[in-house]
N, C-alpha and C positions, 0 to 999 in steps of 0.2 A: 642477489638474484631478483629479477623483476617480478613484481606481484602479478598473479593471474587475474585477468579481467573477468568479471561475472556479469551475467545478464538476467534480469527479470523482464517480462513483458507487463505493461501497465494498461489495463483495459477496464471496461465497465459494462454491466448488463443493460446497455442502452445503445441507441444509434449514434449519439454524440457524447464524446467524453472530453478530450482535451483540445480538439480542433473544431470549434463551432463553425458550421456551414459546410464542412467537407463531406457530410452525408450526401450532398448533391452530386459529388464527383461520379462520373459514369462508371468508373471501375471500383468504386467503394461498395463493399458488401455489408457494411455495418448495419444497414437497415434490416438485415436478416437476423438480428440478434435474438429474435424470438424463436428461431429454429435451432433445434438441438445439434444438427450437423454443422452449423456455423461454429459452435464451440468445440465440438470434437475435432473438426478439421484444424482449428487453431491450436488445440492442444497437441495434436500430432506434429504440426509444423514446429512448435516450440521445442518439443522433445527431440526432434531431428536436429535442432540447433543447439542442443545441450543447455538450454536455459535452466536456471535454478528453479524458477517458479513463474506462474501467471498470477500477477497481483491484481485483484479485482476491487475497484473502488465502489463506493456506494453512498447514497444520501437517502434520508427518510423524509425530506421535505422538498419544496420547490424553490427555485431561485426567484424570490419576489422582492428583493431589495431595490433593484433597478426600476425607477419610476414608481416605486411603491406598489408594484403590481406583478402578478404572475404572467401577464400577457407577453412580455419579451421572451421569457423562457419557453412558453408554449408556442409562440410563432417560430422561434428558432430551434425548437427541440433541444434546449439546453439541459442535458442530463434528465430529460423527461420525454417520453415514458421511460421508466427504469424498473427493472425486475430484480428480484431477490438474488444476491450473488451466491448464496450457499447452495441453492437448488441445482445449479448447473455443474457442481463439482463432481458428484458421483459418475455422471456420464463421461466427463473428461478423464476421470481416474480410470474408468473402465477400458479406455482405448490407449492408455499410456502405462508405462511401468515405473518411470523415474521422475517425471515432472512434478514439482510441488505446486501448491495452490494457496495463495495468501488471500483470505477473504476478509472484507471490511465489515465490521459490525459495531454499531454505536451502542455503548453500554448504558447510555443515559435513559433509555426508554423501555428496557425489559429487565425483568428480574433475572439474576444470574443463574438460578436453579435450572430452568428449562434450557437456557443457553449452554450450560455446561454439558447437558446430555446431547444437545445437537452437535456440538463440536466433537465430543467423544465418538459419536456415531460416524461423523465424517472422517475422523482419524482412523477408525476401524475399516471403513469401506475403501479408503484410499491406501491402506497398508502403511499408515504413518506418514502421509505426505501433505498434511494440512498445517497452515499457519493462520494466525489471527492478527489482522491489522486493528489494533486497539484505537478506537476513536471515541471522543466524547460528544461529537456533534458541533456544528457551527451555524445552523440555520434555525431561526426562530419559528419558521413555518413548520418544521418537524415537531417542535415542542407543542405548538398549537394543535396540530393534528392528533396529538396524543394526550390532549386534555389539560395542558398547562398554558398559562397566560404567555409565558416566554421561557426560553431556555435558562438554565442556571447560569450564574456568572462564570466567567472563564476559569478562574482558579477553583471555584466551588465544584465545577465539573471534575476537576482532577482529584479533589478530595473524595468525591463519590467514587471515582475510579479506583482509588487506593483500597477502599473497602470492598468494592466489587471484585478486585483481584484477590483479596484475601479469601473471600468466599470460594472463588474458583480454584485457587491453589489447594484449599482444604478438601474440596470435592475431588479434584483430579489427582492430587498427590498423596493424600492421607486417608481418604475414606476406605480404600481397599488395600489390603496387603497383597504383595505379589503372588502369594500362594493361597489366596482366598478361594479360588475356583478349584473345586475338588473333582467334580464330574465322575464320581465312582459309580459305575453302572451296577456293580454287584450289591453294594449297600444301599443304593438309591440316594446317596447324599450328593447334592449338586454344589452347594457352597458350605463353607465353614463359618457359621455365624460369629465365632470369636475373632475372625479375621476381617470382618466388615464393620466399619465404625461410623456411628453418627458424628457429624462434625460439630454440633451444638454451637453454632455461630449465633451470637447475640450482639448486634452492632447498632450503630446510629441509624443506618439506612435499611439494613436487612436482618431478618431473623430466619436462620436455616437450621433446624434442629437435626434433620435426618441424614441418611446416607446418600451417596451418589448413586443414581439409578443404573449407570453403565459400568461394566467391568473396566479395568484399566485398558486404555487403548495403547497402540504401539509406542506413542510418545508420551502418554499420559497428558501432559500439557502441550498443546500445539505450539509450534514455533511462534514467538511473540514479535510481531512487527509494530512499529510506531512511527508517526510522522510529525509530531509536534516539535517545533523548535523554539517556542517561547521560553523564557526562563523557567516557568513552571513545567512546561512540557519537557524541557531538558532534564530536570530533576526526576521526572517520572520515567523518562527513557533510561536514565542512568540506573534506576532501581530495577526496571522490569524488561526493557526491550532487548531482544537478541539481534534484530535487524532494524535499522533506522532508515527511513526514506526521506530524502531532502529534495526540494525543488528550489533551485537558485539560478538566476540568469547569467551570473558572471562567476569566474573562478575565484575572485576575491571574496564574494559573498559566500560561496560554497565552502571555501577554505576556512572562513570564520566559523561557520556552523560545525564543520568537522572538528576543529580544534576545541570548540565548546563542548561537543558531545564526548570527545575523548577525555577532556579534563573532568567533566561531570562523572564519567564512568570510573575514572581513577579515584575520585573523591568518594565514590560509593563503594570502593573496595573491590571493583571488578577489573580483571585484566582486559587490556584493549582488545585482545583477540576474541573476547566473548561477545563483541558487538560488530556486526557487519554494517557498513553504510553504503547505501545505493543512492545515486543521484539521477534525477529525471533527465531524459534527453530524447530528442527526435532525430533520427538518422535518415537523411535523404541521399540515396545511393544512385550514382550514374556511372557510365563508362569512363567519364572524365569530369573535371570540374564544370565544363561548359554544359554537359548533359544534365548534371545534377542541378545547376542553376536554372536550366530550362524547366526541369520538373518542379522546382520551387516556385517559379513564376506561374506555372500551370496551376499549382495548388492554390496560390494566392487569388486566382480568379474566383474561387469558390468560398473564400473567407467571408464570414458574416460578422462585421465589426460590432453591430448592435448586440448580437448574441455574445460576443466576447466581452463587451461591457457588462452584460447581464451576469456572465460568469464571474468577472472581476468584482462586481458589486456584491454578489453573494459570498464570495470568498472573504472579502474584507469587511463587510457590513456597512459600506459607504455607498450611497446612491450617486453614482457618477453621471447620471442623466442631467443633473443640474449644475455640473461643474464645467468650467472652461476647459476644453480638451487640451489646450496648450499650457495649462497651469501645472505646477509641480505637485505631485502627490505628497501629502504630509502624513506623518505617522500619528495616530491617536490610539489610545487604549480603548478597546471596546470588547464585547463578549462574542464577537465572531472569530474567525481564524486569524490570529495575530501574526502568524508566520507569513501568510500571503501578503499582508500589508508591509511587513518589515523588509521583505526581499526587494521591494521597490522604493524603500525610503532610507533605512539606516544600515542595512546589511553590508552595503558596499559604499564607503565614504567617497569613492572616486566617481560614483555614477548616481545621478539623480534622474528620475523618470517623470515625464509629463503623463497625463491621463491618456493622451493619444498614443504615445510611445508604448505604454504598458498594454493598452488594448491591442495594438498591432502585434506586440510580442506574444501575448498569450493566445492569439488567434490561431497559431500553429504550434501544437505541441505543449501548450500550457506554460508553466513558469520555468521550464528548463531550457537549455540552449538547443538550437537547431544546428547540427553538424552535417555538412554536406560535402560531396566530392566523390572521387573514385573510391573503391574499397581500400586501396592503399592509403589514400589521403585521409579517409575517415579513421582508419586504424591509427594513423599518426596522431589525429586529434584525440581519440579515445585514450591513447597512451599518455598524451600530454595532460589531459584533464585529470586522469587518475593519479599520475605521478606528482602533479603539481598541487593537488588538493588533499590527498590522503584518503580519498574514498576507496571502497573495495569493488564497486561495480556500478552498473547503470540500470535504472528502471526505464525501459524503452517504451515510449508511447508511439503513436502512429498518426498520420493524416488520412491515409487510405489503406483499408483492409482488403485483401491480405498483402498488397504489394510491398508496403514498407517493411514489415517484419519478414516477409519472404526474401527480400533483397538482403536483409541482415543475415539470415540463416544461410543463404546460398552464396553470398559474396564476401560479407565482412567477417563472418566466423572463420571461414577457411584462411583468410588473410591473417587474422590474429593467431590462428593455430600454427601457421608457417613461421610466425615470429616467436612462438613459444609462449604467447600471452593468453592462451585460452585452452581449456581442457579438451582432450580428444575423446573422452569417454566418461560416463557417469560411474561413481562408486555405487555399490549396492547399499541398501539400507534405507532408513527413514530420511525425511527431509532434513531433520536436525543433524543427523550423522553426515549427510552429504555436504551440509554447509560447514560444519565444524570438525568433523572427523573424530568425535569423542563419544560416540554412542547415541542412543535414542532419547535420553532423559535430559532435563535441564541440568546445567552445570551444578556441581555440589554446593557452590557458594551462592547460587541464585536464591533470591528471596522466596521463590516458590517452593524450593526444596527445604527451606529452613522454617516454613510455617508450622505452627503447632495446633493441635485440636485438643 
């Protein structure tokens, strides 16, 4: 039986996310990201399309690697200005019933104790539809803004993340028993003190002696997303992630990452079905191939190549301003995002990228493929990518809001449904239950369930 195709939408609380320059397109409403109705309208659209979730990216710094300055990012609006991704979730949850929300939060710059409460609050307010995209950061500018000379080393950040997760698991999973909330009006007892437990965490980075301040939310631990595909990132994902997000420009590169994630998960003692893998893609839909090509050419008129180089430099930690645009990109280990550099160097041995080619590629839809054509032709391509690489679904970005995602909802989704490759209704329940069909809680063998206090 063919695997069902899943969709997330990939966005950011900013005017520019993965298609630098497209904010100028006359039909693009992304410049309205400061308006609450921008987000509630998007949430309603995605729920109509039966998407799993809206996956919201974030950064805490500015892209200042290109030319050693923030000027390129500021001129092009490269993920700046950018607002908090968590604050828009309650409004979107209030106008939807089933859509999930995967919010990005960098654990490198905030103590886990207040973050635990914030996520529990969101899970309560959304009736259990929240996920957390676990990131450790990749911009030195973020570290400087928070009082550090530079960010921790790449692998050091993952070591910090391991302890951060231990604190969160103890708070979310172990601090409160299921029956701690009494609420006996006759006796006046609200809680049973014997069933609320201090976690007494004493670690290298964090000391948290007390209890979690929130009662258990519907999922307790939010659904755990993760996007790192470096060797250290893969080990972290194998231990913790329930959903993994990958950006890769070719099927060969994507298949390699999928195989590595599945292998790491097996070695960590987790069944393959415990991890869903989504690949980034931009879908450009037209009545036929010719109409879709015309739309692509229209979009390219608004591409900002310098802004794309600014984005690429920030992702990789390499200043491409002083590099011959026709030179091949070479892989080096640094403390930025290693996955972004690897996809253009060593992830696909059959494909080498020049700086110019990589910048042009990421200028529309980021590091994932652009699939275009009629709804039927796009459905063919989605089936081929999913069946050939072993992914479970797609994290769909956009060039123009709402046009691109609206075309997916109104044209591509019905075509996939006709083929039996896309669901026709949501299941009831929390985001985790909708994704895995096994209830609201982390799987029994997950590290979060096995933690001790």
